[in-house]
C-alpha positions, 0 to 999 in steps of 0.5 A: 178725254184726259190722260197722261202721255210722254210727249217729245217737243223737239229733237234735242229736248227730253221727253215730258210726261204730261196730260193730253186730251183726246178730243173725240172717241173712235170713228168707224174702224178705229178702237181705243186701247188702254195701254198695259205696256209699250216697248221703246224702239230705236225707230222712236229715238230716230225721230231725234236725228236730223233725218227724222221726218216725223212731225213734232211735238208728238206722242211716240211709241209704236210697240204698244199692247193693251185692252180695247175699251171703246170701238167705233165698229167697222165692217168686220168686227174683228176686234171688240171691246174687252179684247187684249190686243198687241198693236203693230204698224198701220197700213191702208188695206187697199193698195196692191201690196196690201192686197197681196199680203205685204202690208209692211210695203203698203203704198202709204206706209210713210204717211200712215206711220211717220207723218200723223196718221189718216187724212180721213180723220181729223187730228184730235190729240192736244196738250192741256193748253190746246196745242196740237200733237202729232198723233198716230205715230206707227198708227199708235202713239202708245207712249201713253195711257191710251192709244187710238188706233185703227182696228186693222193694226190690232192683233187679239191675243189670249187674255191670259198672257202677260199683256204688258210684256207683249208690245215688242212683238209688234215691231222689233221682235216681229222684225228680226224673227220675221226676216228669218221666218218670212223673208228668208224662210230659213230652216234646217241645213241653212246658215245665218249671220246676224249683224247687231245683237240688239232687239231685232238681231237677238229676235232673229237669233231666237227665231233661227234657233227655233227653225233649226238654222245654224247662226253666228251673231256679230256685235262689239259688246261682250254682254250682247254676244253673251246673250246671242250665245245663250239664245243659240248663236256662235258669238263673233266679235266685230272688233277683231280682224277678218270677220267675213273669213271668221263667219265663212269658217263658222257657216261651212264655207259661207252663210246663206243668209245674213241680216244686218241690223247696224247700217254700218257699211264696213259690216255690210260689206263683210256680210256680203263677203261672207255670203255663199254663192246665191246668198241673200243679205237682208237690211233692216236699218235705214241707211243714212249715207250712200253705201259703197259696195266693195268689188266682187261683193255682189257676184255669184248670185248674191243679193241684197234686199230691204226688209221692213217689219219682217215682211209680216202680216201681223195678224198671222206672224204675231200668233205664230211668235207667241206660240213659240214663246209659249213653247219656250222657243222664243224667249223675248221676255228675257230682253225686257226691263220695265220702267214706269212711264214717268221714267221715260227719259231714264229708259231712253238713256239706258237704251242709248247706253246699251244697258238694256235691250228692250225697255218697256214703259208701263203707264201707272194707274195715276196716268189714267 
């Protein structure tokens, strides 16, 4: 099977949109999805950094949504041909964490989502000359007209929904909203500080507002602070001095929860100082340098934990997020700008420059 995909061949070259070949259809437990739209996430772009561990060349993309066009069948038959699905991360389903409803902390998370997929199935994706492409990025590789995924990381949704816009529910929106709703279980009377008003941070703001949480949002960019304010947060500039004290003033003496999406050591220390006793700081961005904590930031019961994929079970949280969106309480679609797949490099430039919060790539009919 031949179709078009955006291929990243090296960390320092642009994407090339080219014909790729899928050597075989779905095996048992797999499905083939015709992609309607795929969000571009910072995790896709992190592959360019020296610390990126995904083998190249590769087809990236892990916020896909589309229609199931073929199935290798499986033990439960939960996903069928014709279903509209949102794709999320892969997990083994067998390890202790998966069995305890914590698939985002699957023992095999790195190998399944970053290193090219499952050992039990041979690699089947090549370029037009037969050169191997690393497939199954986050179980998907959905910067493409089609994606071969496991049925396990596909969540059926109502076919009446605008499928091309739903992909970000599988990662960035899942992560930000899940941090608030799953990890913190925040509710009325709680206070939250969100550091970084990108897609993850703004999803957290939306979910907090929907849950009745008093929220402040911190960023350096006025346009992002305006968005955070529109979605219900008190905007605070990270460029002004005394951030921790300003957060405390806006959260009745200290935030019960803080969510950092920046991986900035100074901001993380500010967030810790802004927590009330017993408060919790959640980190969603990977730290690439040692984090030196300032004296006293972890006293009085304060704690730090890493949050992966919103600690979500996608099949449970994604329908909940769709329900909030339908009720007008999680307007994540307002963050989206769509691009043809052929304009993937423009989408990346706009994302890196902060001109768009959430690019979504749309394969054109000619790509199929």
